[in-house]
C-alpha positions as CSV (number, residue, x, y, z in Angstrom):
1,M,106.7,104.9,101.0
2,T,107.6,102.3,97.7
3,T,105.4,104.4,95.1
4,M,106.4,107.4,96.0
5,L,110.1,106.7,95.8
6,R,109.6,104.7,92.5
7,T,107.6,107.8,91.2
8,V,110.3,110.4,92.8
9,N,113.0,107.8,91.0
10,R,111.4,107.9,87.3
11,V,111.0,112.0,87.9
12,A,114.5,112.6,88.7
13,L,115.9,110.2,85.8
14,G,113.6,111.5,83.2
15,V,114.6,115.1,84.2
16,V,118.0,114.6,84.4
17,G,117.9,112.9,80.7
18,L,116.1,115.6,79.4
19,V,118.3,118.3,80.4
20,L,121.7,115.7,79.5
21,L,119.9,115.4,75.9
22,A,119.2,118.8,75.6
23,V,122.6,120.1,76.5
24,G,124.4,117.9,74.5
25,G,122.5,118.2,71.8
26,A,123.1,121.6,71.2
27,V,126.1,121.8,72.2
28,L,126.8,119.0,69.4
29,A,124.3,121.0,67.2
30,V,126.8,123.9,67.3
31,G,130.1,121.8,67.0
32,L,128.3,120.5,63.8
33,G,127.6,124.3,62.8
34,A,124.4,125.7,63.6
35,N,124.1,129.2,64.5
36,P,123.3,129.3,68.6
37,P,120.9,131.7,69.7
38,S,122.2,134.6,71.4
39,W,121.9,133.3,75.3
40,W,123.8,130.2,74.4
41,L,126.4,129.8,76.4
42,H,129.3,129.6,73.4
43,D,129.3,131.7,70.5
44,G,130.3,128.9,67.7
45,K,131.9,125.9,66.4
46,H,135.5,127.2,67.8
47,D,134.3,128.5,70.7
48,V,135.0,126.5,74.1
49,L,132.1,126.4,76.6
50,L,133.8,128.2,79.4
51,S,137.2,130.5,78.9
52,T,140.4,130.6,81.0
53,A,138.9,134.0,82.8
54,E,135.3,132.4,83.5
55,R,137.0,129.2,84.9
56,T,139.5,131.3,87.3
57,R,137.7,134.0,87.9
58,W,136.5,133.2,91.4
59,R,139.6,130.7,92.1
60,H,141.3,133.4,94.3
61,E,137.9,134.2,96.3
62,G,138.2,133.0,100.4
63,W,134.5,131.4,99.7
64,W,135.0,129.1,96.7
65,W,136.6,126.5,97.2
66,P,134.8,125.6,100.5
67,T,131.5,126.3,98.4
68,V,132.9,123.8,95.9
69,I,133.7,121.0,98.1
70,A,130.2,121.4,99.8
71,V,128.2,121.4,96.5
72,L,130.3,118.4,95.3
73,T,129.8,116.8,98.9
74,V,125.9,117.0,98.8
75,L,125.6,115.9,95.2
76,V,127.5,113.0,96.3
77,L,125.8,112.3,99.0
78,L,122.0,112.8,97.0
79,A,123.4,110.0,94.6
80,L,124.7,107.7,97.6
81,W,121.4,107.8,98.8
82,W,119.3,107.3,96.2
83,L,121.7,104.2,94.6
84,V,121.1,103.2,98.7
85,A,117.3,103.4,97.6
86,V,117.0,102.1,94.9
87,L,119.0,98.7,95.7
88,R,116.9,98.3,99.0
89,R,113.9,99.0,97.3
90,R,114.2,95.7,95.3
91,R,113.1,93.6,97.9
92,L,109.0,93.6,98.6
93,G,108.5,95.5,101.4
94,E,104.7,94.3,102.1
95,V,102.6,92.0,100.7
96,L,98.4,93.2,100.3
97,V,96.4,90.2,102.0
98,D,92.7,89.7,100.2
99,T,91.0,89.4,103.5
100,G,87.6,88.9,101.8
101,D,86.2,92.4,102.7
102,G,87.1,94.2,100.2
103,A,89.7,96.0,102.6
104,G,92.8,93.7,102.3
105,A,95.3,94.0,104.8
106,L,99.3,94.6,104.7
107,L,102.0,91.6,105.3
108,R,105.4,92.5,105.9
109,G,107.6,90.8,103.1
110,R,111.0,90.3,105.2
111,A,107.8,87.9,107.6
112,L,106.6,85.9,104.7
113,E,110.3,85.7,103.5
114,G,111.3,84.2,107.1
115,V,108.4,81.8,106.9
116,L,108.8,80.6,103.5
117,A,112.7,80.4,104.7
118,G,111.8,78.4,107.8
119,D,109.3,76.4,106.0
120,A,112.0,75.3,103.5
121,A,115.0,74.7,105.4
122,R,112.8,72.1,107.0
123,L,112.6,70.1,104.3
124,D,114.4,66.7,104.1
125,G,118.0,67.4,102.8
126,V,117.9,71.3,102.8
127,T,120.8,72.5,105.2
128,H,120.3,76.0,104.0
129,S,117.7,78.4,102.8
130,H,117.0,82.0,101.9
131,A,114.1,83.4,100.6
132,H,113.3,87.0,99.4
133,L,110.2,88.7,97.9
134,T,110.4,90.9,94.6
135,G,107.3,92.5,92.3
136,R,104.4,93.9,93.2
137,R,103.1,94.0,96.8
138,D,99.3,92.4,94.6
139,A,101.7,90.1,93.1
140,P,105.2,89.0,94.4
141,E,107.1,86.8,93.1
142,A,109.7,84.3,95.4
143,H,113.6,84.3,94.9
144,V,114.6,81.2,96.7
145,R,117.9,79.9,96.9
146,L,118.2,76.0,99.2
147,L,121.5,74.6,99.9
148,L,121.1,70.2,99.7
149,E,122.8,67.7,101.2
150,P,124.6,65.4,98.8
151,H,122.8,62.6,98.3
152,V,119.5,64.6,97.7
153,D,117.8,64.7,94.3
154,P,117.5,68.1,93.0
155,A,114.3,67.0,91.4
156,V,112.5,65.6,94.8
157,A,113.3,68.5,96.4
158,L,112.1,71.0,94.0
159,D,108.7,69.4,94.2
160,H,108.4,68.9,97.6
161,L,109.5,73.3,98.1
162,T,106.8,73.8,95.7
163,N,104.3,71.6,97.3
164,E,104.7,72.1,101.0
165,A,107.0,75.7,101.6
166,L,105.9,77.6,98.4
167,A,102.2,76.1,98.8
168,H,102.0,77.0,102.5
169,A,103.2,80.6,101.6
170,R,100.6,81.1,98.8
171,D,98.1,80.0,101.1
172,S,98.7,81.6,104.0
173,A,98.9,85.2,102.2
174,A,95.7,84.3,100.3
175,L,97.6,84.5,97.2
176,E,95.9,83.4,93.5
177,S,99.7,82.3,92.6
178,L,103.2,82.9,93.8
179,P,105.9,82.3,91.2
180,A,108.8,81.1,92.2
181,E,112.9,81.4,90.8
182,V,114.9,78.6,92.8
183,R,118.2,77.8,92.6
184,L,119.3,74.4,94.0
185,R,123.5,74.1,95.3
186,T,124.7,71.1,96.5
187,A,126.9,71.5,99.7
188,K,130.2,70.1,99.6
189,H,132.1,67.0,101.1
190,K,135.0,65.0,101.5
191,A,135.6,61.8,99.2
192,E,134.1,59.0,100.8
193,R,136.5,56.1,101.1
194,V,135.3,52.9,99.8
195,S,136.8,49.6,101.1
């Protein structure tokens, strides 16, 4: 599904880009004085793309405005679907696990994220953790956010995360490596009174 969506995304963006480039370039060329072909939308540099007659031709027909609204609604819905699909697919859906028999197995990305976040949350001094995977299914990358208690040394927390939680996730999915971006934040606390 991810590969198909990526292919559709690239093809659609390529086609839209080429059409916009061709039409924009042609309009610019005619506007700068190039002779347009006989079938082109306008005749010369002082001609408008749509005349008043062309713009108002169907305005008084009963079907015109419902059709315009329906087409624009469909275009907006398709654009929103595409945007949601692109933003949702940033998260890795599945991880390819090498089983040693050449076939491999697929592990849900959210399952590995849950294990990684759970292991990180159990580390000493971590009050909250969040993890998500990006990249390719045969080369995932982890993005981990940790909320640390005020007394915790960030270097120690990072060391524990690397040697325990990330190592466990890497080994359990039989990955050669699991690069990670880790963001550490300290939980806010009230000032303590010293007497």
